[in-house]
C-alpha positions in Angstrom: -28.7 70.2 -67.1 -29.0 66.5 -66.6 -26.7 65.5 -63.7 -25.7 62.0 -62.7 -24.4 61.7 -59.1 -22.7 58.4 -58.1 -22.8 58.0 -54.3 -25.7 58.9 -52.0 -23.7 59.7 -48.9 -24.0 63.1 -47.3 -22.0 64.9 -50.0 -24.0 63.3 -52.8 -27.3 64.0 -51.2 -26.5 67.6 -50.4 -25.4 68.2 -54.0 -28.4 66.5 -55.4 -30.7 68.6 -53.2 -29.0 71.8 -54.2 -29.0 71.1 -57.9 -32.6 69.9 -58.0 -33.6 73.2 -56.4 -32.1 75.0 -59.4 -34.3 73.1 -61.9 -31.7 70.5 -62.9 -32.6 67.0 -63.7 -30.8 64.9 -61.1 -30.2 61.2 -61.0 -28.4 59.7 -58.0 -27.1 56.1 -57.8 -26.1 54.1 -54.7 -26.1 50.4 -53.8 -27.4 51.3 -50.3 -31.2 51.2 -50.5 -31.7 53.3 -47.4 -29.4 56.1 -48.7 -31.4 56.1 -52.0 -34.7 56.4 -50.1 -33.3 59.4 -48.1 -32.0 61.1 -51.3 -35.4 60.7 -53.0 -37.2 62.1 -50.0 -35.1 65.2 -49.8 -35.7 66.6 -53.2 -36.9 66.2 -56.8 -34.3 63.5 -57.5 -34.4 60.1 -59.3 -32.7 57.6 -57.0 -31.5 54.3 -58.4 -30.5 51.6 -56.0 -27.8 49.7 -57.9 -24.1 49.1 -58.0 -22.4 51.8 -60.1 -19.8 49.3 -61.2 -22.5 47.0 -62.8 -22.3 47.6 -66.5 -25.9 46.7 -66.9 -26.8 49.9 -65.0 -25.7 51.8 -68.1 -27.6 49.6 -70.5 -30.9 49.3 -68.6 -31.3 52.4 -66.4 -29.0 55.2 -67.5 -28.0 56.4 -71.0 -24.7 58.1 -70.4 -24.9 59.8 -73.8 -27.7 61.9 -72.4 -25.8 63.0 -69.3 -24.4 66.6 -69.2 -22.4 66.3 -65.9 -21.3 63.2 -64.0 -20.1 63.6 -60.4 -18.6 60.6 -58.6 -18.5 61.0 -54.8 -18.5 57.5 -53.3 -16.0 56.8 -50.5 -14.0 54.4 -52.7 -11.5 55.7 -55.2 -11.6 52.6 -57.3 -15.4 53.1 -57.9 -15.0 56.7 -58.7 -12.2 55.9 -61.1 -14.3 53.2 -62.9 -17.3 55.5 -63.2 -15.2 58.4 -64.6 -13.6 56.2 -67.2 -17.1 54.9 -68.2 -18.3 58.5 -68.5 -15.4 59.6 -70.7 -15.9 56.6 -73.0 -19.5 57.6 -73.5 -18.7 61.2 -74.2 -20.1 62.8 -71.0 -19.0 66.5 -71.4 -18.2 67.2 -67.8 -16.8 64.7 -65.2 -16.0 65.7 -61.6 -14.6 63.1 -59.2 -13.8 63.0 -55.5 -10.7 61.0 -54.5 -8.6 60.5 -51.4 -5.2 60.2 -53.0 -3.4 63.1 -54.6 -1.7 60.8 -57.1 -5.0 59.4 -58.2 -6.3 63.0 -58.6 -3.3 63.9 -60.8 -3.7 60.9 -63.0 -7.4 61.6 -63.5 -7.0 65.2 -64.4 -4.1 64.3 -66.8 -6.5 61.7 -68.5 -9.0 64.4 -69.3 -11.3 64.5 -66.2 -12.4 68.1 -65.6 -11.7 68.1 -61.9 -10.5 65.6 -59.4 -11.1 66.9 -55.8 -8.8 65.4 -53.2 -10.8 65.9 -50.1 -8.1 65.5 -47.4 -5.9 68.1 -49.1 -8.7 70.7 -49.6 -10.0 70.2 -46.1 -6.5 70.6 -44.6 -6.0 73.8 -46.5 -9.3 75.2 -45.5 -8.6 74.5 -41.8 -5.1 76.1 -42.2 -6.7 79.2 -43.5 -9.2 79.4 -40.7 -6.5 78.9 -38.0 -4.3 81.5 -39.5 -7.2 84.0 -39.9 -6.4 84.6 -43.6 -7.5 83.3 -46.9 -5.7 80.5 -48.6 -5.9 78.9 -52.0 -5.9 75.1 -52.4 -5.4 73.7 -55.8 -7.5 70.4 -56.1 -4.6 68.6 -57.7 -1.3 70.5 -57.2 0.7 68.4 -59.5 -1.4 69.5 -62.4 -2.7 72.9 -61.4 -6.0 74.0 -62.8 -7.5 77.5 -63.1 -9.6 77.4 -59.9 -8.8 77.1 -56.2 -10.6 77.2 -52.9 -10.4 80.5 -51.0 -11.1 80.8 -47.3 -11.2 84.3 -45.7 -12.3 85.7 -42.3 -14.4 88.9 -42.1 -13.3 91.7 -39.8 -15.2 94.6 -38.2 -13.7 97.0 -40.7 -14.8 95.2 -43.8 -17.4 96.9 -45.9 -19.4 93.7 -46.3 -20.4 93.7 -42.6 -24.1 94.0 -42.2 -24.8 93.2 -45.8 -26.0 90.1 -47.6 -23.9 88.2 -50.1 -26.3 89.2 -52.9 -25.5 92.9 -52.2 -21.8 92.5 -53.0 -20.3 92.8 -56.4 -18.6 89.4 -56.6 -16.9 88.4 -59.9 -18.8 85.9 -62.0 -15.7 83.6 -61.9 -16.3 83.0 -58.2 -18.8 80.8 -56.5 -19.4 81.0 -52.8 -19.7 77.4 -51.4 -20.5 78.1 -47.7 -20.3 80.5 -44.8 -19.0 79.4 -41.4 -20.6 81.5 -38.6 -18.4 80.0 -35.8 -20.8 77.2 -35.0 -22.5 76.1 -38.2 -21.6 75.8 -41.9 -24.3 77.8 -43.7 -25.5 77.6 -47.3 -24.8 81.0 -49.0 -28.6 81.8 -49.1 -28.8 81.2 -45.3 -26.3 83.9 -44.5 -28.8 86.8 -44.4 -26.4 89.2 -42.6 -22.6 89.1 -42.7 -20.8 89.6 -39.4 -17.3 89.9 -38.1 -15.6 86.5 -37.7 -17.6 84.8 -40.4 -15.6 82.5 -42.7 -16.3 82.8 -46.4 -15.4 79.7 -48.4 -15.5 80.0 -52.2 -14.3 78.5 -55.4 -12.5 81.3 -57.3 -10.6 81.5 -60.6 -7.0 82.1 -59.7 -6.8 85.4 -61.6 -9.9 86.7 -59.8 -8.8 86.1 -56.2 -7.8 89.7 -55.6 -11.1 91.1 -57.1 -13.1 88.6 -55.0 -11.4 89.7 -51.8 -11.9 93.3 -52.5 -15.6 92.8 -52.8 -15.7 92.2 -49.0 -13.1 94.8 -47.9 
């Protein structure tokens, strides 16, 4: 896939690095030159130091008609909104946007954006699940519920997954593990070489597959 990421902050760079490792062609854009240099040094990524709201960017450097997925993760909703509209106008098949306001997330998804992720809401629900010691599902935009949600669950000593690797488990294809929290660090799935009691599993799961997903660990 050819993926365009707008915003070279920590989220954008982490995503760019992960996608480039999977043989995707990744382009990342940010008006901060230093962030672009860091992104380019961390993986096989084309970093463009320009303002994403500059229309000339899409005339001189990037042909949106050749982009398969656009992800806008800057810290400004108005920039992400502008970029998503540009992407839809050029026919980009998949557009995913990070926003701070639930109302903005709802408007974006209603307008045809595949997914608008409201970070404060998702983060709050994940923390709630960790505190309560149980899984919880957080719809990205609860006003216009989609088919997927974030699931957070805590492993116990009696779970069959203890001592195993994630790749040893029969996890439904409609679920994608995002991270594993070991009590101190947030690990990438491939870094969790042995599952232990107390580990938090954080995943994106289709709503009708949540039960099957949980049973894979029990």
